[in-house]
C-alpha positions in Angstrom: -18.7 15.9 6.0 -17.5 13.5 7.8 -13.2 12.4 7.5 -13.3 9.2 6.1 -15.9 10.5 3.4 -13.3 13.4 2.7 -10.8 10.6 2.2 -12.9 8.0 0.2 -14.1 11.1 -2.2 -10.2 11.8 -2.8 -9.7 8.5 -3.6 -12.3 8.7 -6.1 -11.2 11.5 -7.6 -7.7 10.3 -8.0 -8.8 6.9 -9.8 -11.4 8.7 -12.1 -8.6 11.2 -13.1 -6.3 8.2 -14.0 -8.8 7.2 -16.2 -9.3 10.8 -17.7 -5.7 11.3 -18.1 -4.8 8.4 -19.8 -2.9 6.8 -17.2 -4.5 3.5 -17.3 -4.0 1.0 -19.8 -5.1 -2.6 -20.0 -2.0 -4.2 -19.9 -2.4 -6.0 -16.2 -1.3 -2.8 -14.2 -1.6 -3.4 -10.5 -1.7 -0.4 -8.2 -1.5 -0.5 -4.2 -2.9 2.3 -2.4 -1.2 4.6 0.0 -1.9 3.4 3.7 -4.4 6.2 4.3 -5.8 5.4 1.2 -6.3 1.8 2.4 -7.4 3.2 5.8 -10.6 5.4 4.5 -11.8 2.4 2.4 -11.6 -0.2 5.1 -14.2 -2.8 5.0 -14.4 -2.0 1.1 -10.7 -3.2 0.9 -9.3 -5.6 -1.0 -11.3 -4.7 -4.1 -11.3 -8.3 -5.9 -9.8 -11.0 -3.5 -8.7 -13.2 -6.7 -6.7 -11.0 -7.6 -4.6 -10.6 -4.6 -6.3 -7.6 -3.4 -4.8 -5.5 -6.1 -6.6 -3.0 -7.9 -6.3 -3.5 -11.7 -7.7 -2.6 -15.2 -10.2 -5.0 -14.7 -11.6 -3.9 -11.4 -10.8 -0.2 -10.3 -13.7 1.0 -11.4 -16.0 -1.9 -9.7 -13.7 -0.6 -6.6 -14.7 3.0 -7.1 -18.3 2.4 -7.6 -18.2 0.6 -3.8 -16.4 3.7 -2.6 -19.4 6.1 -3.9 -22.3 4.2 -2.9 -20.5 4.5 0.2 -20.1 8.3 -0.1 -24.1 8.3 -1.5 -24.9 5.9 2.1 -23.2 8.2 4.1 -24.2 11.5 2.6 -28.1 10.4 2.3 -27.9 9.7 6.3 -26.5 12.9 6.9 -29.8 14.7 4.8 -32.3 12.6 6.7 -30.6 13.4 10.0 -30.9 17.3 9.1 -34.2 17.0 7.6 -33.3 18.4 4.0 -33.1 16.6 0.8 -30.0 18.1 -0.6 -26.4 18.4 1.0 -23.0 20.1 0.4 -21.9 17.1 -2.2 -25.1 17.4 -4.2 -23.1 18.7 -7.0 -20.0 16.5 -6.9 -22.2 13.6 -6.8 -23.9 14.7 -9.8 -21.0 15.0 -11.6 -19.8 11.4 -11.0 -23.2 9.6 -12.0 -22.7 7.9 -15.0 -19.0 8.1 -14.5 -18.0 5.8 -17.1 -19.9 7.0 -20.2 -18.0 10.9 -19.3 -14.4 9.4 -19.3 -15.5 7.3 -22.4 -16.5 10.4 -24.1 -13.1 12.1 -23.0 -10.8 9.9 -24.0 -12.6 9.5 -27.3 -12.9 13.7 -28.0 -8.5 13.1 -27.4 -8.6 10.4 -30.5 -7.4 8.1 -27.8 -10.6 5.1 -27.6 -9.8 1.8 -28.7 -11.4 -1.3 -29.5 -9.9 -2.4 -26.1 -11.5 -0.4 -23.7 -13.2 -3.2 -21.7 -12.0 -1.9 -17.8 -14.7 0.6 -19.0 -17.4 -1.7 -18.7 -16.2 -3.5 -15.2 -18.5 -1.8 -12.9 -21.7 -2.4 -14.9 -23.8 -5.3 -16.3 -23.9 -4.4 -19.8 -23.9 -7.6 -20.9 -27.2 -8.7 -20.0 -31.2 -7.6 -21.2 -34.5 -7.9 -19.8 -37.3 -8.3 -22.3 -40.6 -7.7 -21.4 -42.4 -10.4 -23.5 -45.9 -8.9 -22.5 -47.6 -7.2 -19.7 -50.1 -10.3 -19.1 -50.4 -12.4 -16.0 -52.3 -15.2 -14.6 -51.8 -13.7 -11.2 -52.0 -10.9 -9.1 -49.3 -11.0 -6.4 -49.5 -8.3 -3.4 -45.4 -7.8 -3.9 -45.2 -7.8 -7.7 -45.2 -4.2 -8.8 -44.5 -4.3 -12.8 -48.3 -3.1 -14.1 -50.6 -6.1 -15.8 -52.2 -4.4 -19.0 -53.0 -6.1 -22.5 -49.1 -4.9 -23.9 -47.5 -8.0 -26.3 -44.4 -6.8 -27.7 -44.1 -6.5 -31.5 -41.6 -9.0 -33.7 -39.7 -5.1 -34.7 -39.1 -4.0 -31.2 -38.1 -7.9 -30.1 -35.5 -7.9 -33.3 -34.3 -4.5 -32.6 -33.4 -5.7 -28.7 -31.4 -8.6 -29.8 -29.6 -6.5 -32.2 -29.1 -3.7 -29.3 -27.4 -6.5 -26.5 -25.4 -7.9 -29.3 -23.5 -4.6 -29.9 -22.2 -5.0 -26.8 -18.5 -5.4 -26.8 -18.7 -8.8 -24.4 -18.6 -12.0 -25.8 -21.0 -13.1 -23.0 -24.3 -12.1 -23.1 -27.7 -12.8 -21.0 -31.0 -12.4 -22.6 -33.8 -12.6 -19.7 -37.8 -13.1 -21.0 -39.4 -11.0 -18.5 -43.2 -9.8 -18.0 -46.2 -9.9 -16.8 -46.0 -14.1 -17.5 -43.4 -14.7 -20.4 -44.7 -18.0 -21.3 -47.9 -17.1 -21.9 -46.2 -15.5 -25.2 -44.0 -18.4 -25.8 -45.0 -17.6 -30.0 -42.6 -14.5 -29.3 -39.5 -16.5 -27.0 -39.2 -18.7 -29.7 -38.7 -16.5 -32.8 -36.5 -14.2 -30.5 -34.2 -17.3 -29.5 -34.2 -18.2 -33.5 -33.5 -14.5 -34.6 -30.9 -14.3 -31.8 -28.9 -17.5 -32.0 -27.2 -17.5 -35.4 -26.6 -14.0 -35.6 -25.0 -14.4 -32.0 -22.9 -17.4 -33.5 -21.9 -15.5 -36.2 -20.6 -12.3 -34.0 -18.6 -15.0 -32.0 -20.6 -14.1 -29.0 -22.2 -16.7 -26.5 -25.9 -15.6 -25.4 -27.4 -17.1 -22.2 -30.8 -17.5 -22.6 -33.2 -17.0 -19.1 -36.8 -17.2 -18.5 -38.6 -15.5 -15.3 -42.0 -17.2 -15.0 -44.7 -18.3 -12.2 -44.5 -21.9 -13.8 -48.4 -21.9 -14.4 -47.9 -22.5 -18.2 -45.5 -25.1 -18.1 -45.9 -27.8 -20.4 -44.0 -30.9 -21.9 -43.8 -28.4 -25.3 -42.0 -25.8 -23.7 -39.7 -28.0 -21.3 -38.4 -30.4 -24.8 -37.4 -26.7 -26.2 -35.9 -24.9 -23.1 -33.6 -28.6 -23.0 -32.9 -28.2 -26.3 -31.7 -24.6 -26.2 -29.8 -24.7 -22.9 -32.2 -21.4 -21.5 -32.3 -21.4 -17.5 -35.8 -20.6 -15.4 -36.4 -18.7 -12.7 -39.4 -20.0 -10.8 -41.2 -18.2 -8.3 -42.9 -20.5 -5.7 -43.2 -19.4 -2.2 -43.4 -22.5 -0.6 -46.2 -24.7 1.0 -49.7 -23.8 -0.4 -50.9 -21.2 2.4 -48.0 -19.4 2.1 -47.8 -19.2 -1.8 -51.4 -18.2 -1.7 -51.3 -15.7 0.9 -49.3 -13.3 -1.3 -50.2 -14.8 -4.8 -54.0 -14.5 -6.3 -55.2 -16.2 -9.3 -57.2 -14.2 -12.2 -59.0 -17.4 -12.8 -60.5 -17.5 -9.2 -59.2 -20.6 -8.3 -55.6 -20.5 -7.0 -55.6 -23.7 -5.1 -56.0 -25.2 -8.6 -53.3 -23.1 -9.7 -51.1 -23.5 -6.8 -51.6 -27.7 -7.5 -50.6 -27.0 -11.1 -47.7 -25.0 -10.3 -46.2 -28.2 -7.8 -46.7 -30.4 -10.9 -44.9 -28.4 -13.3 -42.3 -28.3 -10.9 -41.9 -31.7 -10.3 -42.0 -32.2 -14.4 -39.4 -29.7 -14.3 -37.0 -31.1 -12.0 -37.0 -34.5 -14.3 -35.3 -32.7 -17.2 -32.0 -31.4 -18.0 -32.8 -28.0 -17.6 -30.7 -25.5 -15.3 -33.4 -23.5 -13.0 -33.8 -22.5 -9.5 -37.1 -21.6 -7.9 -37.7 -18.1 -6.5 -38.9 -18.0 -2.5 -40.4 -14.7 -1.6 -40.0 -13.6 1.7 -42.2 -10.6 3.8 -41.7 -9.4 7.4 -45.2 -11.3 7.8 -44.1 -14.4 6.5 -40.8 -14.7 8.0 -42.1 -17.2 11.1 -42.5 -19.7 8.6 -39.6 -19.1 6.2 -37.3 -22.4 7.3 -40.3 -24.8 6.7 -40.9 -23.5 3.5 -37.6 -23.8 2.6 -37.4 -27.2 3.8 -40.3 -27.9 1.2 -39.2 -26.8 -1.4 -35.9 -28.5 -0.7 -37.3 -32.1 0.6 -39.5 -31.4 -3.1 -36.4 -32.0 -4.7 -35.2 -28.7 -5.9 -31.6 -28.3 -6.1 -31.4 -24.2 -6.1 -33.8 -22.0 -4.3 -33.0 -18.4 -3.7 -34.5 -16.6 -1.0 -35.5 -13.3 -1.6 -36.6 -10.8 0.6 -39.6 -8.7 -0.1 -38.2 -5.5 -1.6 -40.6 -2.7 -0.9 -41.6 -3.7 2.6 -40.2 -2.0 5.4 -37.7 -4.5 7.6 -37.4 -3.3 11.1 -33.8 -4.3 13.0 -35.6 -7.9 14.5 -37.5 -8.4 11.3 -34.2 -7.9 9.5 -31.8 -10.0 11.9 -34.5 -12.8 12.1 -34.1 -13.1 8.3 -30.2 -13.0 8.4 -29.8 -15.7 11.1 -32.8 -17.9 9.5 -30.7 -17.4 6.2 -27.6 -18.6 8.1 -28.9 -21.8 9.4 -30.6 -22.5 6.1 -27.2 -21.9 4.8 -25.3 -24.3 6.9 -27.8 -27.3 6.4 -29.1 -27.1 3.0 -26.4 -29.0 1.4 -26.1 -31.5 4.3 -29.5 -32.0 4.4 -30.9 -31.9 1.4 -28.0 -31.5 -0.8 -29.6 -28.0 -2.2 -27.9 -24.9 -3.0 -28.6 -21.7 -1.5 -28.6 -19.4 -4.0 -28.1 -16.4 -1.6 -24.6 -17.8 -0.6 -23.2 -17.6 -4.1 -21.2 -14.4 -5.7 -23.4 -14.3 -8.3 -26.0 -12.7 -5.6 -25.1 -9.4 -5.6 -26.4 -7.3 -2.7 -27.7 -4.9 -1.9 -30.8 -6.3 -4.4 -32.2 -2.9 -4.0 -29.5 -1.7 -6.8 -29.0 -4.3 -8.8 -28.9 -2.7 -12.6 -30.7 -4.0 -14.6 -31.2 -2.6 -18.4 -34.5 -3.6 -19.5 -36.9 -3.2 -22.8 -40.6 -2.7 -22.7 -43.2 -4.3 -25.0 -43.0 -1.3 -27.2 -39.1 -0.9 -27.3 -38.4 1.8 -24.3 -35.5 0.9 -22.5 -35.1 2.1 -19.3 -32.7 1.0 -15.7 -34.3 -0.7 -13.9 -33.6 -0.8 -10.5 -34.0 -3.6 -7.8 -36.9 -1.6 -5.9 -39.6 -0.4 -7.6 -41.7 1.6 -4.8 -43.9 3.1 -7.4 -47.5 1.8 -8.3 -47.9 4.2 -11.2 -45.3 2.1 -13.8 -45.5 4.6 -16.6 -44.4 7.2 -14.2 -41.8 5.2 -13.1 -40.4 4.5 -17.0 -40.6 7.7 -17.7 -38.2 8.5 -14.4 -35.6 5.9 -15.5 -35.4 5.8 -19.0 -32.8 5.4 -21.0 -34.0 5.8 -25.1 -35.2 3.4 -27.1 -34.4 0.5 -29.1 -35.3 2.5 -32.2 -32.7 5.4 -31.5 -29.7 3.9 -29.7 -26.1 3.9 -30.8 -24.2 0.9 -31.2 -21.9 1.7 -28.0 -23.5 -0.2 -25.4 -21.4 0.8 -22.6 -23.2 4.1 -22.7 -26.5 2.1 -21.6 -25.4 0.2 -18.6 -25.6 1.2 -14.7 -23.3 0.6 -12.1 -25.0 0.3 -8.5 -23.8 3.9 -7.9 -26.2 5.3 -10.5 -29.0 2.8 -9.3 -28.5 4.1 -5.8 -28.4 7.8 -6.9 -31.3 7.3 -9.3 -33.3 6.3 -6.5 -31.9 9.3 -4.3 -33.1 11.7 -7.1 -35.8 10.1 -7.6 -37.2 10.3 -4.1 -35.2 12.5 -1.9 -38.2 15.1 -1.5 -40.2 12.1 0.2 -39.4 11.5 3.9 -41.2 8.1 3.5 -40.0 7.0 0.5 -36.5 7.9 0.9 -36.2 6.0 4.5 -37.6 2.8 2.3 -34.7 2.8 0.2 -32.4 3.2 2.7 -34.1 0.8 4.6 -33.9 -1.7 2.0 -30.3 -0.6 0.8 -28.9 -0.7 4.0 -30.6 -4.1 4.3 -28.2 -5.5 1.5 -25.3 -4.0 3.0 -26.0 -6.0 6.1 -26.1 -9.4 3.6 -23.1 -8.4 2.0 -20.9 -8.0 4.9 -22.2 -11.3 6.7 -21.2 -12.8 3.3 -17.8 -11.1 3.1 
């Protein structure tokens, strides 16, 4: 263990001890780190520029989480160098996994828990639920690992999932419809919105509604509904026809026709008052055509484009450097040439994407903590590995279900540490995201 890791470890212990002991309140206190602690934190400091670089009750757990991710990164690198799957910090890291839940339980056991405990949620995304409506899809994309089979969500599961989301202590929430292809079950999507919206209003909560779609099933009826209800869309399109079809095959057997339908539907969407973004996936193989594909989409008038590097692919130093260079060029030229916003440059685009935390509800009601990185083709095994419970047996306290980036990093480490190849892929994808995060900072 190097000296910096040791100092970060002591810093994290100090912060979490403040939580458990009751020295943390919610009155807006700010703490200053000692010189040695700031030096150990290095690039992790300051924790929040908008708060003047101070530690407050609303950002200090997020800062502690960044420190934990840094410690786990170094721990994994050392284990890989030594050819082992576990090291001296194994027990300490295990004790810090899901630390917010442990803090809450200790505070509650002392009878000190109050309704105003939102600082416990500062490092997690318990305000968002991903709801899988179906596992059916018209496409078979090379880089998609979500299992495709005949399964649709049942109305009782859908209602329980909505109730779970509304149990969050936060007032601003997000429900994202996913699949498979969720628009194949548009009736279920509409029923979920009709069930959720009046209950959210009675609870004094705002719920943002979103849909991740391949765009093939968009039509006037759905566009009318999305425009009326303020539903935002994420539509997948990888650019020009040849590039798009290279990784996305249609079950219909006529991929060219389906691509033309997608382009037509995107044009209809562009003319509506609907918030949307186009998701463009770049693989190491398509990297050389990244700029051309982006400019094709921007030139078609789409004003919000997100460029995703394909997770689950290995990105060599040269390929990663090329992607970062292309992204920098697009970021500079995008608004000037096209008036298009590159989503990757916004703070809402969290990196590393491989560690992004999503609480997902499958069609059968199983809740699992999905990371951005899914490298297993056995979806059932993955879901069980990251299982969080079920919508039919959850507790009202939703903060125990959310995950932080450290929690996800730890889960991936525990899942794949015994496989040299899979762990190499995990660290490669996390490392790519760290480089992006550093450049944006």
